[in-house]
N, C-alpha and C positions, 0 to 999 in steps of 0.2 A: 584124734591126735594128728597134728601137722608134722609130717616127716621132713627130715633134713638129710642131705647127702653127706653130711659130716657130723659125727657124734659130738665134736667139740664146738660146733657152730654157735650154739646158744651162749656158751661161755665167751666166745670171741665177740659177740654182738651185744649181749646184755651184761649189766653189772653182775658179778659173780653171785651175789645173794639172790637176785631175782631168778637167775638161771637155776639155782639150786631149788628154789621154791617151785618153779615150773616142773622140774624133774620129779619132785616128790608127788606131784599130782598127775604124773604121767604125761605131761605136756612138754612140747619143745617149741622153741621159737622157729618160725618159718624162715629159713636161712636163704636170703637172696644175696647173691654176690653182686657187689656194685660194678657198674660198667666203668669205662675209662673216666677217671676223675673222682671216683668214689661218691659218697653221699654228701660229705661236708668238706668245705675248704675255706681257706682265707682268701679273700678277693682283694687284690690291689690294682688300682688304675694307674697306668704309666703313660707318659707323653710319647715316648719313643721305645716301643717294645723291642725292636731289633737291637738297639744300642744296649738296653738293659740285659737282654739275653747274652750278648757278646761279653759284657762286663762280668756277669755272674758266671758264665762258662769259664772265663779266664781265672776266676777265683775258685774254681773247682766244684761249682754247684751242679748237681745231677738233675736233669729234666726228664719227665715221664713221657714227653712227646715232642714233636716239632711244633712250630708255630702254626696254628689253624686260623684261617681267615674266613669270615662269613659276612653277611650283610650288616651285622651290628658292630663288627670290629674284629680284632685279632687277639688270640689268647695262647698261652702256653702254661703247662703245669710243672711245678717242681715240688720236691719234698724237702722240708727243712730238717735240721739235725734231730729234732724231736719226733719226726715222722708225720708232721702235719702237711697236708697238701696245700700248696699255695698257688693260686691262679694269678698270673700277671695278665692284665687286660688293657688293650689300647682301643678305645672307642673309634668307630669309623668317623672319618671327617665328613661334615655335612656341607 
């Protein structure tokens, strides 16, 4: 049996019917908590990340982090009204 640090973990990660079947056989999903950004996200490429962030903040959008810049470009994460994680990404200039 793979143990979880949360009894409801399988229900949160797996479809309810699959979690129920696993429990009937004495199994649990291995619950790994996602790191920053989660496992899945919608990825949108923008031309001017700073301008988009300023525009969206003015509109009341909540961001999960500040702009992060690396060799490939800059990114920031936000959560839409449905709870989907959205990444805004500006590629590095070459």
